[in-house]
LODREN-333178 format. One line per 5 residues: number of its first residue (from 1); for each residue x, y, z of N, C-alpha, C. Coordinates in steps of 0.001 Angstrom, whole numbers, m for minus. Atoms other than C-alpha are relative to their C-alpha. Layout:
N
NUM	X:Y:Z:X:Y:Z:X:Y:Z  ...
END
This chain:
464
1	m1459:m72:128:m34299:17458:m14423:369:1219:m850  m464:m1178:714:m32525:20619:m15540:789:m420:m1243  m779:281:1206:m30953:20749:m19029:1377:657:103  m1337:m596:23:m27328:21585:m19836:m68:1490:m298  143:m1423:326:m28424:24896:m21367:m499:796:1200
6	515:m685:m1196:m30402:25808:m18246:1073:104:1070  m1084:m43:m986:m27460:24895:m16024:1041:1040:m404  m978:m974:478:m25102:26958:m18188:m489:1425:238  569:m1333:m204:m27442:29943:m17976:66:396:1475  m54:m294:m1440:m27716:29722:m14174:1437:262:447
11	m1395:m123:m419:m23968:29255:m13780:584:1330:m455  m539:m1257:526:m23098:32236:m15996:m569:1209:746  615:m1127:m705:m25598:34545:m14280:542:140:1420  m516:m60:m1372:m24356:33621:m10800:1477:397:14  m1409:m398:81:m20707:33977:m11869:119:1512:m177
16	m9:m1453:181:m21459:37500:m13041:m455:708:1280  532:m625:m1216:m23473:38317:m9923:1029:46:1110  m941:90:m1117:m20741:37182:m7527:1453:245:m405  m1347:m312:502:m17719:38217:m9668:920:m1215:128  m790:1232:1:m16465:34656:m10069:691:m129:m1357
21	m785:7:1236:m13673:34382:m12640:m317:m1198:m882  280:1203:765:m14358:30795:m13683:m697:m1037:860  738:1008:m760:m16634:27925:m12684:m372:m1158:m903  425:1202:698:m17622:24413:m13663:m985:m723:900  1019:670:m800:m20736:22532:m12528:m531:m1200:m769
26	573:1190:625:m22259:19118:m13178:m1028:m615:937  1065:666:m734:m25395:17271:m12099:m287:m1321:m682  297:1339:513:m25940:13520:m12514:m1220:m532:728  1198:564:m615:m29320:11883:m11927:m478:m1186:m818  537:1212:631:m30310:8305:m12757:550:m237:m1399
31	m632:292:1282:m27816:7968:m15600:115:1162:m955  m82:m1180:860:m28223:11450:m17075:943:1025:612  m960:m1003:m458:m25365:13949:m16805:m213:1301:m756  m27:m1327:613:m25671:17681:m17440:1190:747:585  m1247:m648:m420:m22597:19880:m17266:87:1358:m653
36	m167:m1345:558:m21667:23516:m17804:1267:618:563  m1163:m742:m481:m18684:25812:m17500:m116:1441:m483  47:m1407:370:m18135:29542:m17668:1291:677:429  m1122:m826:m430:m15367:32134:m17482:1357:m514:m412  m1387:289:336:m11619:31799:m17520:722:m695:1147
41	m806:675:m1016:m9033:29694:m15705:993:956:642  m1035:m913:m467:m6714:32670:m15299:m315:1384:m583  388:m1332:462:m7704:36344:m15476:1106:676:m797  m1113:m628:706:m4231:37270:m16727:156:m519:m1422  m171:577:1335:m4295:34916:m19730:m1300:m45:m794
46	1285:80:679:m8005:34775:m20498:m331:m1376:m541  278:1359:482:m7802:31026:m21188:m1350:m473:543  1352:356:m442:m11342:29615:m21059:m31:m1238:894  271:1235:m732:m12659:27073:m18585:m531:m1022:m997  386:1081:896:m12969:23779:m20487:m726:m1090:789
51	665:1092:m726:m15019:20664:m19649:940:m802:886  m942:792:m798:m11848:18971:m18364:974:871:799  m868:m870:m802:m10342:21987:m16547:80:m504:1442  m237:418:m1381:m8805:21041:m13206:m108:1207:934  118:m990:m1063:m9787:23086:m10151:494:m622:1303
56	m387:506:m1319:m8581:22796:m6569:m1190:m698:653  1060:725:m706:m10623:20144:m4762:m184:542:1406  103:m491:m1369:m9837:21772:m1408:m384:m1128:941  328:996:m1018:m11349:19957:1553:m957:m1074:m466  721:1135:562:m13560:17858:m696:940:m1206:m66
61	m1006:1064:m40:m10304:15851:m787:m191:m906:1215  170:802:m1218:m11155:14695:2744:m918:m1198:m227  885:1132:279:m13952:12518:1355:744:m1092:m767  m809:988:712:m11441:10836:m955:975:m684:943  m911:578:m995:m8940:10359:1874:m745:m976:900
66	805:897:m831:m11700:8867:4023:m341:m1276:m760  320:1182:811:m12658:6539:1164:1219:m904:m142  m1242:770:33:m9021:5457:804:156:m796:1293  m121:682:m1287:m8962:4635:4523:m1007:m1141:113  1021:1046:m113:m12209:2668:4229:306:m1200:m886
71	m434:1177:764:m10677:468:1501:886:m882:867  m859:754:m913:m8134:m538:4146:m809:m647:1113  907:602:m978:m10925:m1118:6658:m662:m1229:m610  625:1136:679:m12666:m3369:4122:945:m1194:m93  m983:1079:132:m9445:m5364:3745:440:m556:1345
76	m384:481:m1322:m9114:m5824:7513:1358:485:457  m1329:m514:m358:m5852:m3854:7632:m75:1198:921  201:m1170:m837:m7312:m912:9526:m1304:m195:764  1186:159:m843:m9761:m1023:12440:m427:1364:521  482:m1330:m346:m11943:1987:13150:184:340:1470
81	m4:m291:m1433:m11856:1653:16935:1303:m386:690  m1336:241:m543:m8174:846:17383:745:1331:138  m769:m1241:m154:m5951:3633:18791:1032:177:m1116  m940:m325:1075:m3827:5358:16157:1420:m417:363  m1370:306:m433:m691:4754:18230:367:m1463:m261
86	m285:1401:324:m1028:1016:17497:579:m122:m1405  m504:13:1372:m339:1769:13824:1204:924:m171  m1085:m985:72:1973:4769:14372:626:101:1389  m541:59:m1371:4121:3982:17457:531:1331:528  m514:m1289:m457:5599:7508:17580:m1061:1070:139
91	1092:m970:m9:2182:9189:17558:m248:504:1423  194:m562:m1331:2057:11538:20553:m132:1515:m94  185:m1448:m70:1070:15074:21538:608:524:1288  m542:m597:m1221:2092:17515:24265:m715:m539:1241  716:686:m1078:m579:15827:26427:m204:m1455:m437
96	5:1351:570:240:12167:25595:m1116:m889:502  1096:827:m496:m2484:10697:27801:m1232:141:m894  1133:m203:909:m5042:12224:25441:274:m604:m1370  m281:497:1350:m3326:11393:22145:m8:m1522:m42  m28:1464:m38:m2972:7748:23243:m1380:m609:m167
101	1366:533:99:m6777:7385:23240:m667:305:m1343  593:m357:1296:m7357:8771:19722:m56:m1239:m890  190:1151:882:m8808:6101:17429:m127:448:m1456  163:m285:1417:m9076:5853:13649:m1360:646:m261  1330:m576:171:m12809:6597:13883:m3:1488:337
106	m32:m1404:m416:m12052:9868:15675:663:886:m1047  m583:m765:1110:m9860:10968:12759:m1046:235:m1085  987:m73:1068:m12691:10249:10338:m1203:871:346  1176:m807:m366:m15458:11955:12329:364:1318:671  m479:m1284:m521:m13339:14908:13510:m298:181:1496
111	139:m132:m1450:m13595:14180:17222:1304:m267:729  m1297:341:m608:m9874:13551:17834:532:1090:913  m583:m1114:m739:m9141:17016:19254:1348:431:m537  m1250:m428:626:m6089:17263:16983:m186:1392:m602  119:m1380:483:m5297:20783:15716:m807:108:m1286
116	832:m216:1174:m7772:22142:13208:749:690:m1110  m641:m833:1014:m5721:24769:11405:1395:440:422  m1409:m259:m253:m2154:24551:12655:725:m139:m1337  m493:m51:1373:m328:25553:9441:1490:370:m35  m1433:m320:m21:3485:25271:9633:610:220:m1382
121	m517:m128:1366:3942:25176:5797:1390:m615:m114  m1262:730:44:6657:22519:5864:535:m93:m1426  m596:185:1325:9087:22001:2994:m563:m1268:m635  511:1215:651:7740:19548:386:993:m1142:114  m851:1187:m47:9097:16016:377:m817:m1246:246
126	729:1253:m163:8130:12361:446:m356:m282:1447  220:269:m1429:8296:12407:4258:m767:1120:693  601:m1189:m592:6216:15563:4793:m1068:m355:1038  1004:378:m995:3377:13756:6631:655:m525:1272  m747:482:m1160:5864:12029:8901:548:1173:800
131	m535:m1178:m699:7449:15409:9695:m1118:793:689  1115:m695:m642:4032:16942:10409:m335:m645:1342  360:676:m1239:3315:14303:13032:1082:154:1071  m1029:m326:m1001:6653:15038:14699:m314:1332:666  374:m1303:m561:5392:18608:15149:m1088:m149:1071
136	1099:204:m940:2375:17219:17016:509:m169:1428  m531:254:m1337:4618:16296:19950:46:1270:852  m43:m1264:m744:4746:19993:20900:m1360:693:53  1319:m619:79:1022:20651:20358:m995:m736:895  1008:593:m872:m1988:20048:22581:m1131:m638:m793
141	1302:515:399:m4962:17809:21935:m1042:787:784  1000:m844:m649:m8009:19973:22674:m1210:m824:420  1146:743:m506:m10674:18425:24892:275:m1482:120  m108:1451:m156:m11329:14742:25507:m278:m659:m1343  223:623:1307:m10883:12710:22281:m1265:m851:m21
146	1211:780:186:m14097:11209:20976:m1258:638:525  1169:m577:m654:m16412:13543:22844:m668:1106:m819  556:m1162:694:m16859:16660:20659:537:97:m1425  m439:m273:1362:m16710:17514:16953:902:1231:6  m883:m1144:201:m13762:19767:16128:781:m247:m1287
151	m533:209:1351:m12860:19996:12446:1519:65:9  m1447:110:m154:m9245:18904:12079:694:m372:m1295  m848:309:1140:m6930:19156:9103:1122:m951:380  m1068:898:m424:m4177:17482:11098:m526:m1420:182  580:1332:m128:m6511:14598:11860:m67:m709:m1340
156	84:615:1319:m7025:14002:8142:1385:m326:m550  m1360:320:434:m3289:14199:7447:560:m1180:776  m381:1194:m760:m2774:11669:10235:m575:m1244:m672  606:1111:724:m5181:9410:8345:807:m301:m1263  m844:199:1171:m3053:9969:5238:1290:m698:338
161	m1231:664:m437:56:8941:7157:m262:m1475:330  368:1395:m247:m1732:5776:8314:m37:m778:m1310  69:658:1306:m2412:4947:4666:1403:m253:m546  m1379:198:461:1271:5448:3862:648:m1195:682  m640:1072:m761:2402:3090:6606:m581:m1357:m387
166	639:1284:279:m131:387:5773:186:m451:m1442  m175:381:1409:346:495:1972:1462:m19:m420  m1406:m100:383:4075:1250:1937:230:966:m1139  m106:m947:1098:3430:4034:m579:m291:1412:479  301:m1391:m299:3409:7816:m496:m1513:221:m122
171	1444:m185:m39:m86:9141:218:m609:227:m1374  613:m312:1287:m745:10603:m3232:49:m1190:m953  m74:1214:831:393:7350:m4866:m1089:m980:422  1036:912:m502:m1875:5268:m2630:m1389:485:m398  1302:m544:379:m4796:7610:m3328:m272:m241:m1480
176	174:214:1444:m4228:7369:m7083:m318:m1457:m312  169:1413:317:m3952:3584:m7125:m1324:m556:510  1156:612:m655:m6870:2897:m4797:m1314:722:m287  1238:m760:185:m9365:5659:m5656:m52:684:m1375  75:m817:1212:m8514:8009:m8554:26:m844:m1266
181	m137:790:1227:m7382:5466:m11159:m1147:m990:m191  1138:903:209:m10097:2826:m10533:m1260:717:m462  1179:m761:398:m12700:5570:m10990:202:757:m1314  m280:m708:1246:m11012:6976:m14108:m75:1504:155  116:m1431:m285:m10741:10418:m12518:1133:793:m640
186	m978:m963:495:m8966:13301:m14244:377:885:1179  m383:m669:m1241:m7157:14471:m11111:1481:m196:223  m1438:107:m267:m3620:15146:m9965:403:920:1140  m627:m866:m997:m1593:16499:m7075:1453:279:m381  m1354:m207:506:1578:16661:m9193:66:1325:m758
191	m64:m1339:595:2578:20239:m10096:382:m45:m1474  m396:87:1401:4249:19190:m13356:m1162:m451:m871  1174:423:752:1089:17398:m14471:m990:1151:m154  922:m1130:80:m953:20486:m13668:422:974:m1097  m500:m899:1050:1265:22511:m16022:m399:m470:m1391
196	290:569:1309:383:20170:m18889:m1491:m44:m314  1447:91:197:m3382:20448:m18459:m637:1378:127  753:m1226:m265:m6049:23124:m18364:m227:71:1504  0:m60:m1463:m5580:24189:m14751:m423:1387:460  474:m1275:m542:m7483:26895:m12911:909:476:1125
201	m729:m607:m1106:m5667:29287:m10600:m976:873:791  911:m739:m866:m7237:31127:m7681:30:1499:m222  132:m1456:115:m8446:34734:m7665:m623:563:1259  533:m715:m1149:m9139:37186:m4864:m875:1139:m514  929:m1064:378:m12142:39483:m5208:m107:984:1159
206	99:m1033:m1029:m12007:42751:m3272:m1476:271:288  1425:m156:m287:m15354:42974:m1435:m507:1422:m166  429:m1397:114:m15413:46768:m1599:m98:458:m1452  m51:m506:1374:m14407:47468:m5203:m399:m1020:m1055  253:1037:992:m15012:44126:m6905:1198:m300:m877
211	m1215:241:782:m11465:44219:m8282:481:m1442:191  m432:1398:m3:m10057:40789:m9169:1507:m71:m193  m1442:215:156:m6446:39699:m8706:321:m1469:239  m421:1382:m214:m4694:36362:m8927:639:m153:1369  m682:258:m1262:m3489:34751:m5712:1505:m54:m249
216	m1448:m21:211:282:35052:m5166:634:m1378:m81  m533:1362:42:739:31284:m4830:m1089:m938:m509  973:994:442:m918:28312:m6518:m358:m944:1145  223:971:m1068:m451:25927:m3575:979:255:1141  m865:m59:m1181:963:25968:m47:m380:m1160:921
221	269:1007:m1037:998:23685:3031:m36:m1436:m543  m42:1370:531:2143:20404:1446:m306:m1068:1049  286:973:m1061:1716:18698:4837:m1484:m331:114  1432:254:m88:m2043:18894:4376:m597:m493:m1320  520:616:1216:m2338:17056:1075:m1230:m865:252
226	1183:828:m259:m4739:14471:2587:m1218:802:452  1101:m848:m466:m6822:17338:3998:m527:925:m1082  533:m794:1096:m7097:19250:721:880:1072:m603  m839:m1099:487:m4077:21433:m47:635:m243:m1371  m798:296:1191:m2714:19637:m3146:m774:m531:m1198
231	674:704:1085:m5343:17844:m5242:m799:953:m886  800:m709:1012:m6782:19340:m8459:m821:m1047:m758  906:976:588:m9743:17657:m10161:m985:710:m917  1035:m618:823:m12271:18273:m12931:m1379:m410:518  1315:151:m606:m16001:18413:m12265:m611:m1371:m297
236	571:1307:299:m16957:15200:m14056:645:m1095:839  m658:979:m868:m14378:13314:m11989:m610:m4:1399  699:m39:m1286:m16058:14539:m8817:m1337:m727:m90  1248:732:198:m19315:13203:m10243:260:m1501:48  m350:1430:m28:m17647:9814:m10815:225:m474:1438
241	m257:366:m1400:m16449:9781:m7206:m1313:m37:783  1281:m18:m698:m19878:10779:m5905:m872:m1182:m377  786:1163:428:m21523:8038:m7979:483:m1275:677  m504:1174:m712:m19237:5485:m6364:m628:m106:1386  588:36:m1340:m20769:6502:m3025:m1502:m306:m20
246	1372:497:83:m24190:5468:m4307:m58:m1505:241  47:1465:m99:m23355:1757:m4600:1350:m647:268  m1320:542:m313:m19619:1385:m3898:775:m500:m1197  m633:578:1183:m18746:489:m7501:589:1060:m934  m592:m832:1042:m16558:1963:m10241:m906:m25:m1230
251	810:47:1229:m18036:2789:m13689:47:m1354:m694  m119:1323:622:m16770:m636:m14834:m631:m1121:796  680:1021:m800:m18650:m2452:m12074:840:m604:1099  m851:530:m1071:m15681:m3185:m9794:m398:614:1341  363:m517:m1318:m16519:m2886:m6098:1206:660:651
256	m1076:m744:m648:m14356:m186:m4537:m196:35:1510  327:1:m1425:m16127:39:m1156:m1185:m923:245  1101:886:m351:m18367:m2466:570:m1237:797:386  1227:m657:m442:m21991:m1664:1359:105:395:1471  m169:m311:m1426:m21037:m1798:5043:826:1261:188
261	m842:m1201:m95:m18324:837:4505:m800:1243:m376  827:m1134:406:m20737:3124:2639:m966:383:1114  977:m272:m1045:m23299:2780:5416:653:644:1211  m701:m611:m1133:m20761:3559:8130:352:1447:m284  m418:m1355:335:m19563:6650:6283:m1160:989:37
266	1146:m912:30:m23099:8072:6025:m844:m77:1278  732:103:m1273:m24185:7202:9604:354:1179:903  m284:m1136:m889:m24545:10278:11881:765:m437:1242  m874:347:m1116:m21909:10285:14611:m310:765:1281  182:m899:m1142:m23280:12952:16963:m1469:157:369
271	1340:m276:m514:m26356:13410:19149:m277:1501:51  140:m1455:m113:m25713:17156:19470:1010:644:m939  m910:m524:1024:m24284:18837:16366:m275:1462:m301  419:m1369:306:m25710:22355:16575:1192:911:m285  m980:m1031:309:m23578:24935:14803:1418:m477:m231
276	m1375:490:117:m20582:22654:14345:618:248:m1367  m524:m146:1354:m20239:22953:10566:m1098:595:m862  1017:m687:802:m22072:25359:8265:m588:m938:m1051  661:762:1043:m24645:23698:6045:m118:m1480:272  94:1419:m322:m24557:20355:7864:m864:m208:1231
281	826:363:m1144:m27072:18726:10182:708:m982:916  m769:953:m793:m24551:16118:11372:1256:m338:m784  m1223:420:693:m21309:14406:10411:136:m1507:127  m233:1436:0:m20477:10825:9446:1481:m297:82  m1430:292:98:m17085:9321:8589:501:593:m1312
286	m493:m679:1189:m15488:11755:6163:m1027:872:m699  1071:m748:661:m18862:13097:4997:m723:920:983  987:m788:m692:m20863:16030:6238:m1374:m513:m399  1347:469:282:m24543:15099:6475:m907:1224:m72  815:m1178:273:m26651:17830:4912:m1431:m204:496
291	1325:351:m496:m29880:16034:5736:49:m1416:550  60:1321:m619:m30446:13109:8107:m1312:m686:m387  1257:704:190:m33172:10476:7977:77:m1088:m1047  80:1105:953:m34359:7864:5500:512:368:m1389  m499:m463:1302:m33306:9979:2503:1156:972:248
296	m1087:m895:m414:m29914:11338:3634:643:708:m1191  m771:m738:995:m27875:13915:1737:1398:191:565  m1400:m118:m406:m24075:13775:1955:612:1207:m681  m623:m1176:608:m21891:16787:1337:1388:232:571  m1253:m570:m513:m18469:18326:1679:356:1169:m899
301	m477:m1139:773:m17159:21702:611:1485:171:267  m1433:m199:m171:m13622:22948:276:435:1374:m468  m605:m1265:427:m11409:25985:m146:1494:m201:m142  m1443:m81:149:m7913:26516:m1419:294:1453:m329  m338:m1397:216:m6088:29706:m2325:m832:579:m1140
306	846:m634:1002:m8766:31738:m4111:m935:m939:m714  886:972:645:m10906:28692:m4875:m986:m581:1004  1003:675:m827:m14059:27007:m3567:m613:m1146:m795  554:1197:630:m15558:23579:m4274:m1106:m564:872  1023:677:m797:m18555:21527:m3210:m485:m1239:m727
311	500:1265:532:m20000:18045:m3670:m1176:m458:845  1178:548:m671:m23434:16611:m2824:m306:m1374:m588  424:1326:430:m24597:12994:m2969:m1319:m324:704  1286:419:m566:m28222:11863:m2492:m184:m1474:m367  m10:1425:371:m27981:8042:m2372:m1360:m553:m403
316	1307:595:275:m31698:7216:m2295:m597:492:m1323  556:m557:1241:m32466:9458:m5301:963:m102:m1186  m988:138:1078:m29346:8581:m7358:390:1349:m587  m348:m1359:407:m28167:12187:m7472:1402:344:479  m1307:m558:m373:m24677:13711:m7502:94:1393:m622
321	m131:m1390:440:m24030:17455:m7762:1364:526:418  m1333:m528:m301:m20603:19118:m7985:177:1370:m638  m302:m1337:502:m19449:22721:m8406:1436:352:380  m1381:m433:m224:m15880:24056:m8762:130:1446:m460  m179:m1413:351:m14880:27745:m8788:1426:437:313
326	m1366:m477:m242:m11653:29752:m8874:42:1453:466  13:m1339:m598:m12546:32894:m6898:m385:m93:1474  345:4:m1426:m12836:33784:m3235:m1497:167:219  1454:m137:m88:m16510:34591:m3918:m725:m1255:m497  595:1224:533:m17065:31087:m5283:m934:m693:971
331	875:646:m984:m18627:29914:m2026:m1424:530:m124  1342:m566:160:m21541:32295:m2623:m665:m553:m1253  563:588:1213:m21982:30945:m6155:m478:m1420:273  405:1401:m114:m21986:27284:m5204:m1089:m210:1048  1074:158:m984:m24160:27726:m2118:m1347:399:m589
336	1238:m444:638:m26756:29629:m4170:m479:m991:m1051  360:929:1072:m26685:27295:m7160:m486:m1331:557  369:1309:m544:m26798:24113:m5099:m1323:57:751  1272:m130:m716:m29611:25369:m2878:m1167:26:m986  1057:m77:1009:m31674:26202:m5977:m269:m1367:m625
341	174:1271:699:m31053:22873:m7716:m527:m1094:919  416:1058:m912:m31464:20662:m4662:m1475:124:366  1394:m168:m405:m34781:22191:m3669:m946:m113:m1195  890:m4:1167:m36247:22700:m7143:m123:m1386:m625  9:1261:747:m35253:19363:m8664:m239:m1229:873
346	20:1214:m811:m35120:16996:m5689:m661:177:1367  731:m258:m1232:m37170:18579:m2883:890:m169:1230  m959:85:m1102:m34134:18928:m609:293:1406:509  m337:m1295:m606:m34274:22122:1471:1218:m142:896  m1195:26:m842:m31152:23039:3411:m332:m57:1474
351	216:m36:m1446:m30686:22745:7177:m482:1380:435  530:m1273:m495:m32450:25432:9175:1130:952:341  m1015:m1013:m298:m30477:28655:9408:m8:332:1485  m103:m453:m1392:m29235:29895:12767:m491:1436:47  608:m1324:m44:m31433:32871:13539:468:790:1219
356	m330:m824:m1166:m30596:35802:15811:m1102:m134:1053  1012:125:m1056:m32361:35704:19182:m1043:1107:m100  1081:m990:43:m35723:37456:19393:40:916:1217  m125:m800:m1215:m35071:38653:22931:1371:m192:601  m1303:95:m662:m32149:39024:25278:m106:m987:1159
361	9:998:m1068:m31715:35828:27303:1034:370:1055  m905:m360:m1094:m30143:36412:30691:969:m1141:274  m1028:981:m329:m26872:34631:31409:922:601:1047  m997:m423:m989:m24301:34769:34174:1305:256:m752  m1082:m342:926:m21700:36605:32117:1367:m473:489
366	m1345:301:m495:m18677:36078:34361:333:m1484:m67  m252:1444:53:m19119:32298:34182:717:m394:m1288  m556:362:1295:m18039:32311:30524:1320:692:m323  m1183:m785:351:m15231:34868:30537:1278:m784:263  m1295:638:m190:m11627:33798:30240:718:m170:m1324
371	m836:223:1170:m8908:32791:27818:m66:m1477:m378  103:1365:517:m9418:29690:25650:1033:m144:m1122  m1087:148:969:m6556:28296:23577:m58:m1342:m723  m216:1193:809:m5811:25747:20855:1194:297:m893  m1096:m297:922:m2945:25320:18378:m388:956:m1123
376	450:m959:1006:m5094:27394:15969:210:1445:431  m85:m1356:m532:m4771:30444:18243:m716:70:1334  690:m134:m1276:m6742:31803:21174:m1252:860:m139  1233:m767:m68:m10180:33172:21994:m101:595:1399  202:m687:m1273:m10579:35762:24712:m1476:361:101
381	1412:m309:m226:m14146:35898:26058:m68:1031:1121  m62:m1146:m902:m14715:39247:27764:m1395:565:251  1235:m729:m314:m17506:41184:29471:238:1473:m291  m154:m1408:382:m17813:44585:27793:m1380:641:m50  1280:m704:m10:m20677:46950:28553:m1162:m888:381
386	1067:882:m452:m22654:44231:30270:m370:m1099:m973  279:1053:975:m22469:41826:27284:1265:m789:m287  m1135:837:358:m20233:38918:26386:518:352:m1390  m659:m198:1292:m17736:39486:23574:1076:m1076:m164  m1083:938:303:m15286:37115:21869:1015:690:m900
391	m1099:m599:765:m11902:38238:20557:905:m1138:m460  m775:1108:558:m10176:35758:18221:1362:493:m488  m1358:m285:468:m6401:35863:17710:557:m1275:m619  m433:1248:637:m5306:33278:15120:1493:m223:123  m1404:363:152:m2013:31429:15006:534:661:m1280
396	m536:m663:1198:354:33115:12484:m262:m744:m1299  265:762:1220:m145:30271:9998:m1416:197:m483  1398:m217:361:m3908:30738:10078:m226:1432:m486  87:m1384:460:m3517:34502:9732:522:122:m1433  m533:m6:1359:m1420:33855:6603:m1017:m590:m979
401	1068:566:832:m4213:31657:5224:m1042:1073:m303  978:m1069:213:m6657:34529:5723:517:1015:m1010  m565:m990:922:m4287:36888:3904:m14:m516:m1433  m53:564:1340:m3828:34551:943:m1394:m223:m592  1379:149:463:m7599:34041:741:m692:1342:m179
406	551:m1321:234:m8099:37788:586:m963:492:1048  898:m439:m1069:m9943:38096:3892:818:573:1142  m693:m599:m1137:m9058:40136:6943:217:m1037:1075  m296:940:m1072:m7341:38085:9617:m736:404:1261  658:m289:m1271:m9142:37746:12917:989:573:988
411	m876:m522:m1038:m7788:39311:16058:m172:1478:197  62:m1414:m296:m8011:42603:17785:m1391:512:266  1351:m527:m140:m11732:43188:17447:m861:m952:827  892:789:m837:m14090:41970:20152:m1404:51:m586  1316:89:625:m17383:40755:18654:m1031:m414:1045
416	1008:326:m1006:m20573:40691:20772:m646:m1359:m240  683:1288:47:m22202:37351:21576:m1433:180:484  1408:m62:m387:m25998:37071:21683:m458:m1407:366  405:1317:m480:m27454:34188:23695:m1292:m453:m677  1198:569:612:m29924:31924:21857:m576:m1147:831
421	465:1107:m841:m30170:29127:24455:871:m30:1251  m803:m101:m1220:m28981:29813:28000:203:m1364:655  m115:1314:m634:m29651:26238:29178:1131:m813:m605  m1066:762:672:m27223:24829:26601:1183:886:m378  m1149:m911:191:m24836:27805:26588:299:251:m1472
426	m144:m262:1428:m25448:28615:22923:m149:1489:m289  m18:m1401:376:m24654:32007:21441:186:97:m1508  m342:m267:1390:m24357:33563:17997:813:1286:m60  m869:m1153:189:m21857:36093:16711:m69:421:m1460  3:m518:1363:m22097:38297:13646:1424:375:m375
431	m1391:m223:394:m18619:37973:12174:113:613:m1386  m22:m607:1324:m19630:39549:8865:281:m975:m1117  m277:1004:1023:m19200:36269:6992:m1192:m141:m934  1099:140:960:m21246:35615:3821:m1030:m1037:436  914:1066:m402:m22755:32501:5403:m923:364:1137
436	892:m427:m1069:m24463:34502:8145:642:m96:1367  m474:m1:m1381:m24181:34225:11911:869:m1220:299  m886:1074:m436:m21432:32135:13487:m487:m538:1337  446:633:m1238:m22529:29656:16151:1155:m118:978  m994:98:m1086:m20654:29745:19463:m657:m775:1133
441	567:780:m1099:m21205:27150:22178:1080:m343:1022  m887:335:m1112:m19623:26542:25570:m379:m1384:536  223:1378:m418:m19199:23018:26953:722:m330:1311  m697:745:m1051:m18247:20856:29903:486:861:1156  m391:m780:m1187:m18294:22880:33132:992:m759:862
446	m962:578:m922:m15365:22291:35455:m540:9:1423  441:32:m1397:m15508:21965:39261:m580:1326:489  502:m1309:m411:m16139:25719:39548:m1256:410:m774  1204:m298:770:m19106:25528:37158:243:787:m1267  m323:m769:1206:m17303:27459:34431:337:m952:m1143
451	m277:904:1119:m17126:25897:30944:1491:m122:m256  m1415:243:295:m13814:24342:29969:303:83:m1491  m187:m36:1452:m14369:24492:26180:m946:1014:m623  882:m809:834:m15753:26918:23638:253:m384:m1456  m142:240:1432:m16432:26170:19991:m267:1302:m730
456	121:m1166:852:m15809:29091:17675:679:m380:m1311  m599:650:1161:m15286:27341:14371:518:m1370:403  m500:1223:m610:m13198:24713:16192:24:191:1515  2:m53:m1459:m12760:23920:19877:1249:702:541  m1077:m628:m763:m10645:26028:22221:m218:m359:1473
461	85:465:m1389:m9869:25000:25809:433:1102:967  m290:m1048:m982:m9884:27283:28851:1396:m184:591  m1312:m14:m637:m6478:28218:30224:m59:941:1193  m23:m924:m1158:m5672:29869:33578:321:1413:m449
END
């Protein structure tokens, strides 16, 4: 087991290496907690990161939202395989025959086909989730619900709206009462509360010069609170939450989730998960599965404006690991730190990396070309110089997210696709991302033999 001093040393060195303004990390194993922090919460003020500093949870929030939903499943008020429309009578999309078949389970395992990154940035308000679902009426469900993984922020916000309807309380209130408060978590989605605490703000790091600047906004997209846009949390609170997923109990011994609920959440949902989510071998209900088998490893990472977070839980070894950062380069810090600690301390190597092909596999290029669309934007697959290329054009809301995160928005540039498995229509694309090659896969041939879906991050569906 690593010591607090050793963790602090690793954290500080990696923060300097990756130009991370501030970070907090904690590791719990069999009753022993080590914790460390480094840097500042705000480059303009120089205020230090403290043990109880709140950072953006980002999409790690999805694991809390899923846990909230599972408390309702435990109480018999929510059924995993019941269509969402039974609980939300107005729930419909532009293709209502598809939305009518979406079940609660599909929201939790990201197979609903609901938009992944449709970002309207609605005005805040108690009814913001209800208003988001009204927007769905003009949006398409991509693919056949329940068939393919397609990461969906709207799906998680739909789950949050279900919690509101069933509890009669606003989502953040229900989350606090059912999850945050029983676990004694130092966490809040209330902006006024954040002002009264040590609160980290996001920073953008220029990849060319290394210059650091604060993000122009602390928070946006209130409609995606259940998906990760609003919650701030300290690192020890994430450890408390992760420990609950070891045995379902709070620190005081109260059962928050049944053993059956825990088991369902960590059960792999897919037979074929290649390239669906970086750093995951499969997906359960709310949890990414870093490693399958008798000694599973659960994980989820997150991003908010200029911030990155991650959480790992190893149930069989009684291990919880959490890292919070407030820079756009934070993902490189937490991926490096976690990989080192998981392998060195607990013999947990990461999933196999997607390698570039050794040779050029022959494919029928014209079979894949065409325009694929989703509410996130569109992907144009083109034949250029005898090779397949993909050109991504994001929806304006997604392009704004890229801008606020300090990265160049997609669109305009056609990136070559290299085939790694012609039989299963698998390709890789070098998008210049820190995580390496991006997996691209085509699915479900239509009557003409041409695929009807492509996954490039999320699913896009072929259009005439």
